A tleap script that builds the chain and sets N, CA, C and O, in Angstrom:
source leaprc.protein.ff14SB
mol = sequence {
  NMET GLU LYS ILE ARG ILE THR LYS VAL LYS
  SER ALA ILE ASP ARG PRO ARG LYS VAL LYS
  ALA THR LEU GLU ALA LEU GLY LEU ARG LYS
  VAL ASN SER SER ALA GLU HIE VAL VAL THR
  PRO GLN ILE GLU GLY MET VAL LYS ARG VAL
  ALA HIE LEU VAL SER VAL GLU LYS CILE
}
set mol.1.N position { 10.366 -28.531 2.215 }
set mol.1.CA position { 9.084 -28.035 2.656 }
set mol.1.C position { 8.194 -27.725 1.460 }
set mol.1.O position { 8.659 -27.275 0.412 }
set mol.2.N position { 6.930 -27.972 1.643 }
set mol.2.CA position { 5.962 -27.751 0.577 }
set mol.2.C position { 5.599 -26.272 0.503 }
set mol.2.O position { 5.441 -25.610 1.528 }
set mol.3.N position { 5.468 -25.761 -0.721 }
set mol.3.CA position { 5.100 -24.361 -0.921 }
set mol.3.C position { 3.825 -24.291 -1.760 }
set mol.3.O position { 3.526 -25.189 -2.546 }
set mol.4.N position { 3.087 -23.205 -1.570 }
set mol.4.CA position { 1.888 -22.962 -2.360 }
set mol.4.C position { 1.939 -21.547 -2.917 }
set mol.4.O position { 2.554 -20.651 -2.339 }
set mol.5.N position { 1.278 -21.368 -4.054 }
set mol.5.CA position { 1.127 -20.044 -4.653 }
set mol.5.C position { -0.344 -19.663 -4.515 }
set mol.5.O position { -1.230 -20.387 -4.972 }
set mol.6.N position { -0.592 -18.526 -3.884 }
set mol.6.CA position { -1.948 -18.046 -3.654 }
set mol.6.C position { -2.157 -16.849 -4.568 }
set mol.6.O position { -1.351 -15.919 -4.563 }
set mol.7.N position { -3.233 -16.861 -5.354 }
set mol.7.CA position { -3.547 -15.783 -6.282 }
set mol.7.C position { -4.922 -15.224 -5.946 }
set mol.7.O position { -5.890 -15.974 -5.820 }
set mol.8.N position { -5.004 -13.923 -5.804 }
set mol.8.CA position { -6.282 -13.269 -5.527 }
set mol.8.C position { -7.050 -13.167 -6.842 }
set mol.8.O position { -6.554 -12.592 -7.810 }
set mol.9.N position { -8.265 -13.727 -6.877 }
set mol.9.CA position { -9.038 -13.740 -8.114 }
set mol.9.C position { -10.311 -12.903 -8.029 }
set mol.9.O position { -10.936 -12.629 -9.053 }
set mol.10.N position { -10.702 -12.493 -6.824 }
set mol.10.CA position { -11.881 -11.652 -6.656 }
set mol.10.C position { -11.545 -10.475 -5.757 }
set mol.10.O position { -10.608 -10.533 -4.961 }
set mol.11.N position { -12.314 -9.415 -5.891 }
set mol.11.CA position { -12.109 -8.206 -5.117 }
set mol.11.C position { -12.575 -8.385 -3.670 }
set mol.11.O position { -13.440 -9.212 -3.383 }
set mol.12.N position { -11.993 -7.605 -2.777 }
set mol.12.CA position { -12.367 -7.638 -1.364 }
set mol.12.C position { -13.341 -6.516 -1.010 }
set mol.12.O position { -13.606 -6.281 0.170 }
set mol.13.N position { -13.869 -5.833 -1.997 }
set mol.13.CA position { -14.835 -4.766 -1.738 }
set mol.13.C position { -16.087 -5.389 -1.118 }
set mol.13.O position { -16.528 -6.458 -1.541 }
set mol.14.N position { -16.645 -4.728 -0.133 }
set mol.14.CA position { -17.835 -5.180 0.601 }
set mol.14.C position { -17.592 -6.476 1.368 }
set mol.14.O position { -18.522 -7.259 1.563 }
set mol.15.N position { -16.371 -6.711 1.801 }
set mol.15.CA position { -16.044 -7.872 2.624 }
set mol.15.C position { -15.748 -7.386 4.046 }
set mol.15.O position { -15.373 -6.228 4.234 }
set mol.16.N position { -15.910 -8.250 5.038 }
set mol.16.CA position { -15.611 -7.860 6.422 }
set mol.16.C position { -14.146 -7.475 6.611 }
set mol.16.O position { -13.275 -7.885 5.845 }
set mol.17.N position { -13.900 -6.689 7.635 }
set mol.17.CA position { -12.552 -6.190 7.921 }
set mol.17.C position { -11.561 -7.333 8.129 }
set mol.17.O position { -10.409 -7.229 7.708 }
set mol.18.N position { -11.989 -8.424 8.771 }
set mol.18.CA position { -11.089 -9.557 9.018 }
set mol.18.C position { -10.642 -10.218 7.717 }
set mol.18.O position { -9.498 -10.655 7.601 }
set mol.19.N position { -11.538 -10.291 6.748 }
set mol.19.CA position { -11.190 -10.886 5.457 }
set mol.19.C position { -10.169 -10.005 4.745 }
set mol.19.O position { -9.195 -10.508 4.185 }
set mol.20.N position { -10.390 -8.694 4.765 }
set mol.20.CA position { -9.446 -7.773 4.133 }
set mol.20.C position { -8.089 -7.847 4.804 }
set mol.20.O position { -7.060 -7.828 4.127 }
set mol.21.N position { -8.072 -7.931 6.135 }
set mol.21.CA position { -6.810 -8.013 6.872 }
set mol.21.C position { -6.077 -9.321 6.566 }
set mol.21.O position { -4.849 -9.342 6.485 }
set mol.22.N position { -6.821 -10.395 6.399 }
set mol.22.CA position { -6.206 -11.682 6.076 }
set mol.22.C position { -5.556 -11.642 4.699 }
set mol.22.O position { -4.445 -12.141 4.523 }
set mol.23.N position { -6.233 -11.058 3.730 }
set mol.23.CA position { -5.648 -10.925 2.390 }
set mol.23.C position { -4.378 -10.089 2.440 }
set mol.23.O position { -3.383 -10.422 1.796 }
set mol.24.N position { -4.414 -9.017 3.197 }
set mol.24.CA position { -3.240 -8.143 3.328 }
set mol.24.C position { -2.082 -8.905 3.987 }
set mol.24.O position { -0.930 -8.772 3.574 }
set mol.25.N position { -2.395 -9.694 5.003 }
set mol.25.CA position { -1.359 -10.460 5.697 }
set mol.25.C position { -0.745 -11.527 4.796 }
set mol.25.O position { 0.423 -11.883 4.954 }
set mol.26.N position { -1.527 -12.032 3.858 }
set mol.26.CA position { -1.000 -13.006 2.905 }
set mol.26.C position { -0.171 -12.344 1.806 }
set mol.26.O position { 0.483 -13.033 1.025 }
set mol.27.N position { -0.193 -11.022 1.742 }
set mol.27.CA position { 0.585 -10.304 0.734 }
set mol.27.C position { -0.172 -10.090 -0.555 }
set mol.27.O position { 0.436 -9.859 -1.601 }
set mol.28.N position { -1.504 -10.162 -0.498 }
set mol.28.CA position { -2.331 -10.001 -1.695 }
set mol.28.C position { -3.003 -8.650 -1.656 }
set mol.28.O position { -3.825 -8.387 -0.779 }
set mol.29.N position { -2.661 -7.786 -2.601 }
set mol.29.CA position { -3.233 -6.449 -2.616 }
set mol.29.C position { -4.211 -6.285 -3.765 }
set mol.29.O position { -5.398 -6.057 -3.528 }
set mol.30.N position { -3.757 -6.393 -4.978 }
set mol.30.CA position { -4.618 -6.207 -6.146 }
set mol.30.C position { -5.106 -7.551 -6.671 }
set mol.30.O position { -4.527 -8.594 -6.370 }
set mol.31.N position { -6.174 -7.513 -7.456 }
set mol.31.CA position { -6.675 -8.718 -8.105 }
set mol.31.C position { -5.598 -9.223 -9.052 }
set mol.31.O position { -4.924 -8.433 -9.712 }
set mol.32.N position { -5.439 -10.521 -9.117 }
set mol.32.CA position { -4.420 -11.226 -9.913 }
set mol.32.C position { -3.018 -11.110 -9.340 }
set mol.32.O position { -2.059 -11.509 -10.002 }
set mol.33.N position { -2.863 -10.578 -8.133 }
set mol.33.CA position { -1.553 -10.604 -7.495 }
set mol.33.C position { -1.357 -11.971 -6.857 }
set mol.33.O position { -2.323 -12.616 -6.448 }
set mol.34.N position { -0.107 -12.413 -6.771 }
set mol.34.CA position { 0.212 -13.729 -6.234 }
set mol.34.C position { 1.249 -13.617 -5.137 }
set mol.34.O position { 2.031 -12.668 -5.082 }
set mol.35.N position { 1.235 -14.605 -4.271 }
set mol.35.CA position { 2.231 -14.697 -3.206 }
set mol.35.C position { 2.537 -16.169 -2.980 }
set mol.35.O position { 1.655 -17.020 -3.088 }
set mol.36.N position { 3.794 -16.460 -2.664 }
set mol.36.CA position { 4.209 -17.828 -2.378 }
set mol.36.C position { 4.495 -17.952 -0.892 }
set mol.36.O position { 5.147 -17.094 -0.297 }
set mol.37.N position { 3.994 -19.037 -0.299 }
set mol.37.CA position { 4.176 -19.269 1.124 }
set mol.37.C position { 4.502 -20.732 1.365 }
set mol.37.O position { 4.088 -21.607 0.604 }
set mol.38.N position { 5.252 -20.991 2.437 }
set mol.38.CA position { 5.474 -22.355 2.904 }
set mol.38.C position { 4.206 -22.789 3.620 }
set mol.38.O position { 3.610 -22.007 4.360 }
set mol.39.N position { 3.791 -24.025 3.406 }
set mol.39.CA position { 2.554 -24.527 4.007 }
set mol.39.C position { 2.772 -24.764 5.500 }
set mol.39.O position { 3.574 -25.609 5.898 }
set mol.40.N position { 2.047 -24.007 6.310 }
set mol.40.CA position { 2.025 -24.172 7.758 }
set mol.40.C position { 0.565 -24.177 8.194 }
set mol.40.O position { -0.300 -23.764 7.422 }
set mol.41.N position { 0.270 -24.627 9.397 }
set mol.41.CA position { -1.120 -24.584 9.858 }
set mol.41.C position { -1.694 -23.166 9.856 }
set mol.41.O position { -2.884 -22.989 9.593 }
set mol.42.N position { -0.878 -22.162 10.142 }
set mol.42.CA position { -1.351 -20.784 10.157 }
set mol.42.C position { -1.745 -20.327 8.757 }
set mol.42.O position { -2.797 -19.712 8.580 }
set mol.43.N position { -0.917 -20.620 7.770 }
set mol.43.CA position { -1.204 -20.233 6.390 }
set mol.43.C position { -2.433 -20.982 5.885 }
set mol.43.O position { -3.265 -20.400 5.188 }
set mol.44.N position { -2.559 -22.267 6.228 }
set mol.44.CA position { -3.727 -23.043 5.801 }
set mol.44.C position { -5.011 -22.438 6.363 }
set mol.44.O position { -6.018 -22.368 5.659 }
set mol.45.N position { -4.988 -22.005 7.609 }
set mol.45.CA position { -6.162 -21.382 8.212 }
set mol.45.C position { -6.521 -20.075 7.545 }
set mol.45.O position { -7.698 -19.775 7.349 }
set mol.46.N position { -5.505 -19.288 7.193 }
set mol.46.CA position { -5.746 -18.016 6.516 }
set mol.46.C position { -6.348 -18.261 5.135 }
set mol.46.O position { -7.248 -17.536 4.711 }
set mol.47.N position { -5.860 -19.267 4.443 }
set mol.47.CA position { -6.376 -19.581 3.106 }
set mol.47.C position { -7.822 -20.054 3.204 }
set mol.47.O position { -8.641 -19.697 2.358 }
set mol.48.N position { -8.149 -20.844 4.212 }
set mol.48.CA position { -9.532 -21.294 4.381 }
set mol.48.C position { -10.469 -20.122 4.596 }
set mol.48.O position { -11.594 -20.130 4.098 }
set mol.49.N position { -10.020 -19.110 5.333 }
set mol.49.CA position { -10.868 -17.955 5.610 }
set mol.49.C position { -11.198 -17.179 4.336 }
set mol.49.O position { -12.294 -16.631 4.215 }
set mol.50.N position { -10.263 -17.125 3.384 }
set mol.50.CA position { -10.465 -16.333 2.171 }
set mol.50.C position { -10.551 -17.206 0.921 }
set mol.50.O position { -10.281 -16.732 -0.183 }
set mol.51.N position { -10.923 -18.474 1.084 }
set mol.51.CA position { -10.940 -19.425 -0.033 }
set mol.51.C position { -11.871 -18.986 -1.159 }
set mol.51.O position { -11.653 -19.352 -2.314 }
set mol.52.N position { -12.894 -18.214 -0.845 }
set mol.52.CA position { -13.842 -17.779 -1.857 }
set mol.52.C position { -13.298 -16.631 -2.715 }
set mol.52.O position { -13.922 -16.247 -3.704 }
set mol.53.N position { -12.134 -16.083 -2.337 }
set mol.53.CA position { -11.546 -14.954 -3.069 }
set mol.53.C position { -10.215 -15.310 -3.742 }
set mol.53.O position { -9.692 -14.508 -4.516 }
set mol.54.N position { -9.666 -16.476 -3.467 }
set mol.54.CA position { -8.334 -16.820 -3.962 }
set mol.54.C position { -8.346 -18.176 -4.655 }
set mol.54.O position { -9.270 -18.974 -4.499 }
set mol.55.N position { -7.286 -18.410 -5.427 }
set mol.55.CA position { -7.025 -19.751 -5.956 }
set mol.55.C position { -5.657 -20.173 -5.437 }
set mol.55.O position { -4.763 -19.345 -5.261 }
set mol.56.N position { -5.510 -21.464 -5.195 }
set mol.56.CA position { -4.291 -22.007 -4.585 }
set mol.56.C position { -3.755 -23.106 -5.473 }
set mol.56.O position { -4.506 -23.952 -5.958 }
set mol.57.N position { -2.431 -23.088 -5.685 }
set mol.57.CA position { -1.784 -24.172 -6.432 }
set mol.57.C position { -0.496 -24.552 -5.741 }
set mol.57.O position { 0.197 -23.697 -5.190 }
set mol.58.N position { -0.171 -25.841 -5.769 }
set mol.58.CA position { 1.056 -26.317 -5.164 }
set mol.58.C position { 2.225 -26.049 -6.108 }
set mol.58.O position { 2.082 -26.101 -7.330 }
set mol.59.N position { 3.355 -25.769 -5.528 }
set mol.59.CA position { 4.562 -25.497 -6.326 }
set mol.59.C position { 5.487 -26.698 -6.210 }
set mol.59.O position { 6.569 -26.703 -6.797 }
savepdb mol mol.pdb
quit
């Protein structure tokens, strides 16, 4: 299975509640924190919602 590493590169201050909840669900709390996930349609949708705050790389 394909995996991705998601890194939070921008702050979630002044962002809507749904965006903050999505970052939390991905396991991203502080700036420069990273999380690894298996690529699923659910994870892809979450990444699209917060694409302006994160960077994604394939592992």
